[in-house]
C-alpha positions in Angstrom: 0.0 0.0 0.0 2.4 2.6 1.3 5.2 2.3 3.8 2.6 3.3 6.4 0.4 0.2 6.1 2.2 -2.1 6.9 11.0 -23.0 6.5 7.1 -22.3 6.3 4.5 -24.9 7.4 1.0 -24.6 5.9 -2.0 -24.8 8.2 -4.0 -27.9 8.3 -6.5 -28.0 5.4 -4.6 -25.4 3.4 -2.9 -26.0 0.0 0.8 -26.6 -0.1 1.8 -25.8 -3.7 5.2 -26.8 -5.0 6.2 -23.2 -5.3 5.4 -22.6 -1.7 3.3 -19.5 -2.4 -0.3 -18.9 -3.5 -1.2 -15.5 -4.7 -0.2 -12.6 -7.0 3.6 -12.7 -7.6 3.7 -9.0 -8.2 2.2 -8.4 -4.7 4.7 -10.9 -3.2 7.6 -9.1 -4.9 6.5 -5.7 -3.8 6.3 -6.7 -0.1 9.5 -8.8 -0.3 11.4 -5.8 -1.6 9.9 -3.6 1.1 10.9 -5.9 3.9 14.4 -6.5 2.4 15.2 -2.8 2.5 15.3 -2.9 6.3 16.5 -5.4 8.8 13.2 -4.8 10.8 10.2 -3.0 9.3 7.9 -3.0 12.3 8.3 -2.2 16.0 8.4 -5.8 17.1 5.6 -5.2 19.6 2.1 -6.6 19.4 -0.4 -4.0 18.2 -2.2 -2.2 21.0 -5.7 -2.7 19.7 -5.2 -6.4 19.4 -3.9 -6.6 23.0 -6.8 -4.6 24.3 -9.5 -6.4 22.4 -8.2 -10.0 22.7 -7.3 -9.8 26.4 -10.8 -10.9 27.5 -11.2 -13.6 24.9 -10.8 -17.3 25.7 -7.9 -18.7 23.7 -8.8 -20.8 20.7 -7.9 -21.0 17.0 -6.8 -17.6 15.6 -5.9 -16.4 12.1 -3.5 -13.5 11.9 -4.0 -11.9 8.5 -1.0 -10.0 7.2 1.2 -11.1 10.1 4.4 -9.4 8.9 7.4 -10.1 11.1 5.2 -12.0 13.6 4.8 -9.8 16.7 1.1 -10.3 17.0 1.3 -14.0 16.2 3.9 -14.6 18.9 1.9 -12.6 21.4 -1.1 -14.7 20.7 0.8 -17.9 20.9 2.2 -16.9 24.3 -1.3 -16.4 25.4 -2.3 -20.0 24.6 -3.8 -19.4 21.2 -3.5 -22.0 18.3 -2.1 -19.6 15.8 -2.2 -19.6 12.0 -0.4 -16.6 10.5 -0.6 -15.5 6.9 1.4 -13.1 4.8 2.3 -12.5 1.1 6.0 -11.8 1.9 8.4 -14.7 2.3 11.0 -12.3 3.7 8.6 -11.3 6.5 7.6 -14.9 7.2 11.2 -16.1 7.4 11.8 -13.4 10.1 8.6 -14.3 11.9 9.5 -18.0 11.9 12.9 -17.3 13.3 11.4 -15.2 16.1 9.1 -18.1 16.9 11.9 -20.6 17.0 14.0 -18.4 19.2 11.0 -18.0 21.6 10.1 -21.7 21.5 6.6 -21.0 20.2 4.6 -23.0 17.6 2.8 -21.1 14.8 1.5 -22.3 11.4 3.0 -20.0 8.8 1.0 -19.6 5.5 2.7 -18.0 2.5 -0.3 -16.8 0.5 -2.6 -14.0 -0.3 -5.9 -13.9 1.7 -8.1 -14.4 -1.3 -6.0 -17.3 -2.6 -5.3 -19.2 0.6 -8.4 -21.4 0.5 -8.9 -21.1 4.3 -11.1 -23.7 5.9 -14.5 -21.9 6.4 -15.9 -21.0 9.8 -12.8 -22.4 11.5 -11.3 -19.6 13.6 -12.4 -18.3 17.0 -10.6 -15.1 16.2 -9.6 -13.5 12.9 -7.4 -10.5 13.3 -6.3 -8.1 10.6 -4.1 -5.3 11.9 -3.5 -2.5 9.2 -3.7 -4.9 6.3 -3.1 -3.9 2.7 -6.0 -5.8 1.2 -7.1 -4.8 -2.2 -10.8 -4.2 -2.9 -12.6 -6.0 -5.7 -16.1 -5.6 -7.2 -17.2 -8.8 -5.5 -15.5 -8.0 -2.1 -13.4 -11.1 -2.2 -11.1 -10.0 0.7 -13.9 -8.8 3.0 -15.9 -12.0 2.4 -12.8 -14.1 3.0 -12.3 -12.5 6.4 -15.9 -13.0 7.4 -16.1 -16.5 6.1 -13.1 -17.6 8.2 -14.8 -16.8 11.5 -16.4 -19.7 13.4 -19.9 -19.3 14.9 -19.5 -17.5 18.2 -16.1 -16.2 17.0 -14.8 -12.7 16.5 -13.4 -10.7 13.6 -11.1 -7.8 14.7 -10.2 -5.4 11.9 -8.0 -2.4 12.7 -6.7 0.3 10.5 -5.1 3.8 10.6 -7.7 6.5 11.0 -7.7 9.1 8.3 -6.1 7.1 5.6 -9.5 5.9 4.3 -10.5 9.5 3.6 -7.3 10.7 2.0 -7.5 12.1 -1.5 -5.9 10.2 -4.2 -2.9 11.8 -6.0 -0.8 11.0 -9.0 1.7 8.4 -7.9 0.0 8.0 -4.5 -2.3 5.3 -3.3 -6.1 5.6 -3.7 -8.0 4.7 -0.6 -10.8 3.4 -2.7 -8.6 0.6 -3.8 -8.3 -0.9 -0.3 -10.4 -2.6 2.3 -11.3 -0.6 5.4 -13.3 -1.4 8.5 -16.3 0.5 6.9 -16.2 -1.8 3.8 -16.3 -4.9 6.0 -19.0 -3.5 8.2 -21.1 -2.8 5.1 -21.4 -6.5 4.4 -22.7 -7.5 7.8 -26.1 -9.1 8.1 -28.2 -10.5 11.0 -25.6 -13.3 11.5 -23.3 -10.7 13.1 -23.3 -8.5 16.2 -21.1 -5.3 16.2 -19.3 -5.1 19.5 -16.9 -2.2 18.7 -16.9 0.2 15.8 -15.0 3.3 16.8 -12.1 5.7 16.3 -9.7 5.7 19.3 -6.2 6.9 20.2 -3.5 4.5 19.2 -1.0 2.8 21.6 2.0 4.1 19.7 4.9 1.7 19.2 8.5 2.9 19.7 9.6 3.1 16.1 8.8 1.0 13.1 6.9 2.0 10.0 3.6 3.7 10.6 4.6 4.9 14.1 3.4 8.5 13.2 -0.2 7.4 13.0 -2.0 8.5 16.2 -5.5 7.1 15.9 -7.0 3.7 15.0 -10.3 2.6 13.4 -11.3 -0.5 15.4 -14.0 -2.9 14.2 -14.8 -5.9 16.4 -17.8 -8.1 15.3 -19.0 -11.4 16.5 -20.5 -14.1 14.4 -23.8 -15.3 16.0 -24.4 -18.3 13.7 
């Protein structure tokens, strides 16, 4: 999106292609290059909104979408969650897997785009997406994939930087209309879902890392009723 957004084992039931990656190769290359430019792109701390919203949830199966270098996935694993973490960047996943090995934690790493990952439906007690660079499509593939992955009784937590969704598009800059935001996910909800949080709030700022200048979050937390 912009520099603001910010050995792999496939999860059970997920495809394991010979090339080890399922998704758009151009997207993979873009994010691999971005990660390769720096030894560490993000702060290394779990995102504050995730910590706040997941603290009261009973650990179960969780999907971390756009896991990057793995800070959220490792925090969840330490909390007793059964973690599946997905990202398009092999560079990021290599770093994340190394951090997990160093910490003695078990995480399933999935090298794929969200739309292409063929996730087992209704299988996760928590699906979290923290500042993901998910492209919108006319048929809302990414939004529907997020919602479809949540088990009955489970929670989708979608967090993004406040203000970016309303920025004006400029030549050579990103167009917010091209990306998925909490509002585009919320627009798809029906009676099978209960909105528990839908708000803008001050962000727990990490010490460094890309995107640290963003001060507010958009937080959407919804529960699947059936």
